[in-house]
C-alpha positions in Angstrom: 0.0 0.0 -0.1 1.1 3.5 -0.7 0.0 7.1 -0.4 -1.9 8.5 -3.4 -1.9 12.2 -4.2 -5.5 13.5 -4.4 -4.5 15.6 -7.4 -3.6 12.3 -9.3 -6.5 10.0 -8.3 -9.5 10.0 -5.9 -10.9 6.9 -4.2 -14.3 5.6 -5.0 -17.1 7.4 -3.1 -18.2 6.2 0.3 -15.2 3.8 0.7 -13.3 4.2 4.0 -9.7 5.1 3.5 -6.8 6.8 5.4 -6.4 10.4 4.6 -3.5 12.8 5.2 -4.4 16.4 5.6 -2.9 19.7 6.4 0.6 21.0 7.0 0.8 18.8 10.2 0.1 15.7 8.1 -2.7 14.5 10.4 -3.9 11.0 9.6 -7.6 10.0 9.8 -9.9 7.4 8.7 -12.5 9.0 6.4 -14.6 8.7 3.2 -15.2 10.8 0.2 -18.8 11.9 -0.6 -20.4 13.9 -3.3 -23.6 16.0 -2.9 -26.8 14.5 -4.2 -28.0 16.5 -7.0 -30.9 18.6 -5.9 -30.4 18.0 -2.1 -30.5 21.5 -0.5 -30.2 20.1 3.2 -26.5 20.4 3.1 -26.1 23.4 0.8 -23.2 24.6 3.0 -21.1 21.7 1.8 -18.7 22.1 -1.1 -18.8 20.0 -4.2 -16.9 17.1 -2.7 -16.1 16.6 0.9 -14.3 14.2 3.2 -16.3 12.8 6.2 -15.2 11.0 9.4 -18.0 8.7 10.5 -18.4 10.3 13.9 -16.0 12.0 16.2 -15.4 11.3 19.9 -18.3 13.5 20.8 -20.7 11.7 18.5 -20.6 14.5 16.0 -20.2 13.8 12.2 -17.1 15.8 11.1 -16.2 16.9 7.6 -13.2 18.4 5.8 -12.9 20.4 2.6 -11.2 18.5 -0.2 -8.8 21.4 -0.2 -7.3 20.1 3.2 -6.8 16.6 2.3 -3.5 15.9 0.3 -3.2 12.1 0.1 -5.2 9.0 0.7 -4.4 5.3 1.1 -6.4 2.0 1.2 -7.0 0.5 4.6 -5.1 -2.6 5.4 -6.9 -5.9 5.6 -8.0 -7.1 9.2 -5.8 -9.7 10.8 -6.5 -13.3 9.9 -6.3 -14.4 13.5 
C-alpha cells in the first residue's frame, strides 16, 4: 500500500480510506462523498467533501477536499 496524491486520483465514493491532511500531516480514517443533485439540506457543503464517520463526541465531522492531500487504502484485518 502507498499514499496516493488526491491531485492524481481520488478513491471511490463512500469507501473508507486513510487520509492525510494539512501541514501537520494529520492522519484519519474518512470517506469521500459527493452531494446528491438537488439536495439542499447540505447546501453549505462544497462539491466534494471528506467525512469522518463520527468524532469522539458523537458529531459527524467533515473536511474540505482542499485540506486533504493524500489517501491510502485501509489494510486488511488480521487473519487471527
